[in-house]
N, C-alpha and C positions, 0 to 999 in steps of 0.2 A: 482605222477601226481600233476600238479601246477595249478595256477589260474592266469588268465590274466585280467587285467583292461586297457581299453582304454577310455580316456575321451578328447574330443575336445572342447575347451572353445572357445566362439566367442562372438562378439557382437550380439545384439538381432535379432534373426532369424523370419522372417515372420511366424505367427501362421500357415498359411494354409500349409506351406512347411516342418513342423517338423515332423509329423507322418511318411511322406513316406521316409524321409531321416533316421530317427531313423530305421526303418525297413530294409531299404537297407543296412545301416552300419552293422547291426547283421547279414544279410544275407552274405555279402561280406567276414566279418571275419569268419563265419561258414565255408563257402566254401573254404576259403583260408586254414584254419587249417585242413580241412578234405582233401584237394587236396595235402596238403604236409605231410600228414600221422601224424599229431600231434593231431588229435581229434578223438576219436571213441566213440560216444555216450555221449559226455560230455553235460553240461547245458549251454546254451547261454542265458543271460538275457540283455536286452536292456533298456536305460534310455534316458530321454529328457527333457529339460526345454527350455525356450527361449534363454539361454545362453550357452547350452552345448548338446552335444550327446555323449553317452557313452554306453560301451559294456563290460559286465562282463562275463568271460568264465570258467567254471569249469571244471577240468578233461583234462588238456593239458599235453601231454607229453614234457620232457624237451629236448628230441632230437628225431629226426626221427630214425627208427630203420634201421639197416643196411640192405642192400638188394643185390641181385645178378642181373646182367643184361647180357643177351645172346647177344653177339656181331658177327656179320658176316662181314668178311673182304673180301680180294681180292681172286681170283680163286686159287685153290690148286696148279695148274700148275704153276701159276706165282710166288706164295710164295715160293714154294719148287721145285728147279730145282736139279735134279739128286739126290733127297733125301736130299739135303742141303737146309737150310733157306737162302732164297734170301734177299735183302734190304727191299723188301715189307713185308715178314714176320716179320722182326725186327721191322720195323716201327709199324705195327698193334700190335704187342706185347707191345711196349712201350705205345702205345696209350691206350690198354687195362689195363695196369698195371699189366701184368702178364710176366712170363719168356717164352721165345720162346718154351721150352719144354712142356709147358702147353697148347700149341694151339692144336685145335682139327679139325678132318676133317669133314665137314657137307655136307651131299648130299641133295639138294633139286631138285626142277622140273628143275631148270637152269644149274645143273651140282654140280661139288664138289668145296666147298669153305672153307677157313680157318674160324674157329670159336673160340671163347674164352669165358669164364665165368669170367666177371668182378665183382669184390667186390666193392659195393659203400658205403661208410660210411656216415651214416646219418648227417645231419647238425643239429646244436643246433637250439633249439626253439629261443634263443635270436638272433642269427645271421639271422635266416629266418624273424622274426618279424621286425628287424632293416631295412632289405632290402625291404620287401613287405608291411608293414602296410602304410608307406606314400603313397604308390602307390594307395592302396585300398581307403584311406580317400580321396585323391585329385581326385578319378574317380568317386566320388558321383554325381548323376544326380540332378541338380537344375533347375528349370525353368528359373530362372534368376540369373545370378551370376556376380562377379565382379573381377577387378583387384584392389589390394591396396598396392602393393609395386612396387614402380618405377623400371621399366626394369626388371622385374621378371615375369616368365610365367604363374605361378599359379593363377587360378582363384577359387572362392568360392563364397558361397551365401552371407557372411558376413567376415570380417577380423578375421583371427585365432589369438587369444590373448594369449591361454596358452594350453598346452598338458600334460596329466598325461598318462604314459604308465609304469605299473608295471607288472612283472612276479614273483608271490608271493610277497615279500617284496623288490625286487631289481628293480631299474629302468632299462627299456629297453632303451639304449642310442641311440634313434632315433630322427630324426629332420623332422618337416613338416612345409613348409613354413616359414622357417627360425626361428622357434620356437623349442627350444631344449625340449625334454621330461622330466619331473621331476616327483616328487610325491606331487605337491602341486596344489590344486584346489583353487576355489574361492565360497565364500558364497553368499547370498543374498546382492544385491548391496546397499540396504539401511539399513536393520537391522543388517547386519553384516560387512559392509564396504568391503574396498579393501584389507583387511588382508589375507594372505594365509590360506588355509585349508589344513593342512597335512593329507595325506592319508597312513596309515601304511601299508596296504595290501588290495587287491581287496575285500575281504570279509567285510572289515571295511568301505566301501565306502559310503553306504547309511547313516550309523549311524553318520559318520563324517560330511556329508553334512546337515542332519537334525539338528546337533548341531550349524549348521552356517544358519540355517533358509532357507534350500533349501530341498524340498521334490523332489528327482529326479525320483520317481516312478510315471509314467503317471497314472496308474490305482488307485494308492493311493490318487493322487491329485483329480482326477475325484470323487472318494469316498468322500473324504472331502468336496468337492464342493457340492454335491448333499446333504449330510447331512446337511450342513450349510444352504442351500437353505431351507430344509424342516424346520429346526429349527427356522430361522429368520421368515419364512411364519407364523409359529404357534403364532409368538409374535404380529402379525398385529391385534390388538384388534378391531380398528376401522371397520373391515369387517370380521364378524363371517364367518366361514368356508372358509377363504381364501387359496388359492393354487396358487403356482407359476406355469405359462404355460410351460409344458413341451417342450423342444426345445433341441433335441439331438445335432444338429449342433452348436447351440450356446454354450452348454456345452463343446463340443470338442474345440471351439475356445478359450474359457476362460481358460480351462486346458492348453492350449499351449501358453496362454499370461502370466502364473503366475508361480511362484516358490514356494510362501508360501500364499496360497489363504485364504481369510476370506471374509465374505459375509456382505453387509450393506444393510439397508432397507431405502428407501426414499419414498416421496409422491409428489402428483401434483394436482393442483386445480380441483375439480370435473368438473367445466364448460367445461373443455376440453374435457370431454367424449362426447361432442355433436359433435366433429369431427368423421368421420368414424374410426372404430377400426383398419382397415387395415393401416391406415396413422399413428395413435398413436404407434401401436405395430412396425411398420417398423422404425420410429423415435427411439424408444427405442432399438430395436434389432440391426438394421444395422448401426445406426449411433453412438450409445452410448454404445453398448454391454450390455444393460440391460435386464433382463428378466421381462416380464410383468406378472401382478398377476390378477387372476380372483377371483370372489365371488363365494358362494356356488352353484349358479346355472350356473356357468361358463362364466359370464358376465365380460367384463373387469372392474377392480377396479382401483381407482386412486392411485396406488401404483406401485413401481417398485423395484427390487432388482439388485445390482450391486456386482461384484466380484473383489475384491481389491488384487493386488499382495503386500500386506503388512499387518502388525498388529499394531494397535493403540489403544490408550485408548480411553475413553468415549468423552474426550475433541476433540481429532483428528478425532474421528468418526463424531462428530457433525459438524466440519469445512468440512470435506469431504462431508457429507450428503448436507450441505447447498450448496456447490459448484456444485454438481451434479444436485441438484433440480433446481439451477438457469440456468444452461446450458440447461436442459430438458425444462424449462419453455420458454426459448428463442426460442428453436426449435419448440415448439407447438404454440408459437405465429406466428411465420414464417409460419407454415403450415396452421394456421387459416386464415392468411392474404392471402395466395395463393389460399385457398379454395375459400374465398369471392370474390377474384378478378376474378378468372376463371369463376365464375357463371354469370359474366356481359357479357360474350361472349357464346352463346349456342353452342352445338356441331354443329348444323346446319349450323351456320355461320363459323364454323371453317373448313368446308370442302375444301372451296376455298383457305383457308391459306396452304394447303398442297402443293400447286404448288410452293410454296417458301421454302418447306423443302426438302432437298436433300436426295433421298434414295440411289442412287449409280451414281457417276459423269458421267458413260458412258451409264448409262439406263435413269436416269431421277428423277424426284422428287417423293414425296409420293402420290402427285395427280395422277401421271403416275400408281404408284404402285397400287393405290386404284382401278382405272379403270382395270387394269389387274386382280387383285383379283376378281372383280365382274363377269368378263368373266368366269374365272375358277370356281367360286363358283356356277354360273349358270349351268355350264356343269355337275358338281358333283351333284347338286341339283336334275337335270333332270334325272341322271342315279338313283339315289336313290329312287326317286319318281316312275321311271318305274319298280323298282324292289319291288314295293308295300309298301315302307316306307313313311307314311304320315308325312308331316312337313309343316311349314309355310315358303314358299320360299321368301315371301315378306318381312317377318321379317328377314330372313337370309340375303338378299341383302341389307336391311337397315342397319343391323349389320356390314356387310363389309364396307359400305360407310362411317359409323362412326368410324370404329375400329381404325384407325391411327391418329382420330383428337385430341387425348389428347397429342400427341406430340408437339402441340403448346401451351399446357396449363403450366402455370408457376409451378404448383405443380409438374408436370412430369419432368420438367427441374430441380427442386431442388432435387427430390427424382426419379431419373431414374428407380430404381429398380420397381417402382410401374406402369409402362407402362401398359397399357390394364387394370390394377385393376382400376386406376383412371378414365380411360374412361368409364368402366362399372359403376362405381358409379356415374359420371356425367349424364350417360343416365338414370339411375334410378332416380336420382334426377329431372332431367328433364322431366320426364314422357314419356320417349320413349318406355316403355313396358318391362316387366320382360324378354321375351325371347331375345329382343335385348341387353338388359343391361347386361344379363347373358352371351350370346355370346361373346360380347366385353371383359367382365370381365376375361373369361376363356381361351382366344385365345391363350395365351402363354404357356398353360399346354398342355403336360408335359415338364417342363424345363429340366428335366434328365430322365434317365431311371428308376430312382426310384420313380419319381413323378407320380401322378395320372393323368389321362387323363380328359378332359372336361365332365362334368356330362350329358350334353345335346346335342342331335343331332344337333342343330344349332352351338354350340360350337366347336363341332367335325369338322364339315364341314368348318367352318371359320377357324380353325387351319390348316387343311389340304390344304385348298386353298391358304392361306398365305404362307405356306411352300414350296409346291410344285412350286408355281409361282416364288419364291425367287431362288429356286435351278435351275430351267430351265433357268430363266433369267441370272444367274451366269455362267452357263455352256456355254450359248449361246455366251458370250464375253470372254470365255476362262479361267474363274476364278474357275475352278474345284479344289477341294482339291488335294494337292500333297503331298505324304509322311507323315510327321508329321505335315505339314503347312495346316491350315484351317481357314485362316483370317476371313471368313464370316460365321464360323460355320455351314457349309452346313451338316456336318455329324450329328450334334446334331439335326438339322432340320429334316433330313432323318430319324433319330432314332426315333424321335416323331411322323412322319408319320406312321412308321412300328408299333409303339407301340399302336397308335389310332386304326389302322386297326385291331390289334390282340385283344385289349381289349374292343373294342365297338362291337355294333351289325350292323354296318354300312355294306349294301351289295356291297362293292366296292373292285374291285381287284387292285393290283399294276399297271396294265397296264391302268386301267380307271383312275387312278390318275394321271399318268404320261401323258396320252394323253389329259387330260383335259386342259393342257397349250397350246395346238395347236402349240408346237415348231417344227423346221425343223426336217426331218426324222433323219438326222446324230446326232443332239442333242438329239432327243427322245431316239434314241439308247444308248447314253452315260449316260443319266440320268436313263433310265431302268436298265442298268448294276449297276450303282451306287446304285439304290434302292434295286437291289438283294444282293449285298456285304452288304448292311446295314441289310438286312434280316437274312444274314448268322449270322452277328454280334450279332442280337437280339437272334436267336435261340441258339447261342453258349454262349454267353458272359451274356446275361439276363436270358434266360431260362434254361441255363445249360446242353443242349444236347451235347453229345459227337461229335467231329467234323466230324467223318466218317458217323454218322447218319444224321448231317445236310448236308453233301456232297451228300449222297444218296437221300435225300428228294429233294434238290435243283436240282439234275441232272435229276430227273423225271418231273420237272417243278414245280413251286411254285408261281403261280401268287396270289392265294387266300391266304392270310397270316394265317387266323385262320384254314384254312384245312392244311396249311403246318404244323402248330403247332401239330395238332390232328394226322396227319401222323407220325410225329416224335415221339410223345408220344407212339403211338402203336409200332413204330419200336423198341424204347427203351425197351419196355415191353417184347418182343419176342427175342432180338437178342441173348440171352445166351442159347436158346433150340438148341440142336444137330441137329434137323431136319432143324431149320433155318440157322445154321452155314454151314451145308451141301449143302442146296440149293443155298445159296449166293455164295458158292465156284463153284458151278455148274454153275451159271449166269455168272461168272467171267470167266469161261472157254468158255462159249458159246461166250460171247463179243469178246474174244481172237480169236476164230476160225473165227468169222464173219469178223474181223478187217483184219486177214490174207488173208481170201477170198477176200476182197476189194482190197488189195493190189496186188492180183494176177489178178485183173479183172474178177473173177468168175461171170458168167451170171445166175442169178437166180431171182425169183420174186414169188410172191404169187401164180400165175398160174402155177408154177412148182410143187405145193404141191397138191396131191390128194391120196386117199387110195389106188388108182391103181398103184401109182409109188412107194409105199413102199413095202418092201419084208419082212423084219424081224419083228418077233412078237414084240420085244421091240420098234422098231420104230412105229409100228401100235398102240401099247399100249400108247406110248407117244402121238401120235396125237389124239387118241380118248380121253384119260383122260385130257390132257391139254384143249381140246376144251370143254369139259364138266365144268372143273374147272374155265375156263376163264370166262364162262358165270356167274358161281356162284360170282367169284370175282367182276365181273362188277355190279352186282346187290347190292353187299354189299357196293362197293365204292359209288355206287349212294345213298345209305342210310348213308354214312360217317361212316360205322362201319369197320374203319380199322384194328383193332385188328382181328376180326374174318376174313377178308380177308386174311391177313397175316398167319393166321393159316391154311386156305384153300390152299394157296401157299406152305406152308411148307409140306402139305401132298402129294406134288407131288414129295417128295424127292425119294421114291424107284423106281419109275418109271424113273426118270431122271438118277438115279445111274445105273439102269439095261440098260438103252440106251447107255450110255458111256461105259459101261462094254463090250457090246456085239456088238455095231455098228461102223463102221469107217465112219465118216460124209465124209472125203475127199476121196470118192471112186473113183477109175479109172474111172468107168462109168459116164460120163458127165451128163446124165439125173438123174441117182440116186443121184449124187453128188448135183446136184441143187435142187432135192427134199428135201434131207436132211438138206442142207443150209436154204431152205425155211421152214422147219420144226422147226429148232432151232430159225430162226428169228421169227416165230409166236409165239413160247414160249416166246421169250424175249418181244415182243410187248404187249402179252396178260397178262404178269404179272408185268410189270416196271412201271405201272401207279402210284403206291404208292410210290414206291422208286426204285432207281437204286442199287440192291442188290450187284452188283460188286464193288461198292464203300465200302462196308462194310469191315473193317479190322478185321482179325481172329487173336486172340493171338497165 
């Protein structure tokens, strides 16, 4: 068995794109080798840095195993006329690589044909890799890519500068984007320079790069960074008990920005702590990629940590520290200036300014948007109040009125990622009340499916109103998402609506949320379908339910998001039981019978069913037991005890089995046939409220 190393060297890749590309390249190579019968249980290890993507595969066969292939040719009568081989037989034998005498007669459903067993010699690994690896590399998905060679078709995220392709110690002579593969990589751009780094074999890859000040293993770089952050923080003696602020996303960013990471500590003047913490942390995190530091009580301390992509002596560290502190000081001064300037115009005076800020050119300004949001929020607030949830409607409408005013603030223009947060801070500073300021502050939560929802009812209602109004308005002018295109992030907005309904206690259904926009019926239908699609996504991709369980729940109706989740949980619990498997198969059979009856225009209704019209003990038994159990299921559903309800439904299995064993539904007697169709329809109606069991896929 052999080892393979493939390394693609590039100009610096955007950090956010590296992890996905690394995983995809490893998956592509693994799938390729498995598909070509060169890999059977071998180990695949991936690497990446800002300048490279690499895969090391152990346990590769040096050649495909030889194989046999059964070929079928022309009909026997055409190939052999009068017992002698005709031209068709000779041509087929040549194609199959066998003698005419080795041809066989094969009989199948279509008749007698000529067959042959062809021997296929396996290709060498080197030949396959030469032909296929360039295709796999250039097929990698990138959110943005580029041309860099004049009049050449290939596109990639950044120009390819070198390629390493080794099968054991031998170079695989392939070419990617005009770059011939070799055995020479490159080390750290500064610490090692542009001198080539020779790779003797795939197993020597990591050691060779580490000698050249490159750590190719992402997990190792992550570990190094975390240890260094801990170590440097312990050395901040000015703040006893100092701890760096845990930030997984920032850790991942700096992991993919560095090849040889070290950590540096810097400080800033304590007077800047008078600015809101959110502003300071955003400046450090989003603009400078610095880690914030807290004291023993968790309060922000006047220190920061930065991850360098180099290794320097103390003098060099002092120079870098001074430069970082100077840049941060300048950013903080700007933030302080914008904060002070913005306070000169209170939010109440900024409402009128929204008429000059465009929301969408075909719809209008943010002044229009605010007016629409007020109508939607009022509608939702009324529904929530009618359901018995007390809240301050006046505070809600005030929060909606001021929610977008920070778009006119200088601080938001400078730090756009703080939209909403700045508005909430300004509302608090200007004495508009905690409910109002909190609602504005949290209005854009959740920003993703991993994010938390607003912690207050007012914030939740504001978030729902803003998002559903945007969705309905965009749908009304034909800007619905199509395929992978969603320029207005409507899917993200809908995901947030579903998440708020799922994880809050708001007594609102999807229908209530959609109807709050008062859009036209055709638009309302489109938006409602869109929200159902997003609920399906939430149940499958966020909550992890199997696709058939989700389909079963949605097919039974899923207007109440929390109820849909509860039904899916109950269904997932019982789906493995034999009784449930059998009853699901029976429901599928019932639906098929009813569909065929509808296609034949069979005439039956609820009035067709009565004990007097039924003859067999099995159909009388099904009528009696299903009526009794349906009443029990209705009570359990009302109490949201779906697991118990499903157990009751599964208990119907013996009776249903007996019915189908002994009774022919489509009886020649029209009256009896109508009664039996009405009976199985009543069974379907009485037990399909939790889920459409016919959607469950049986292994």
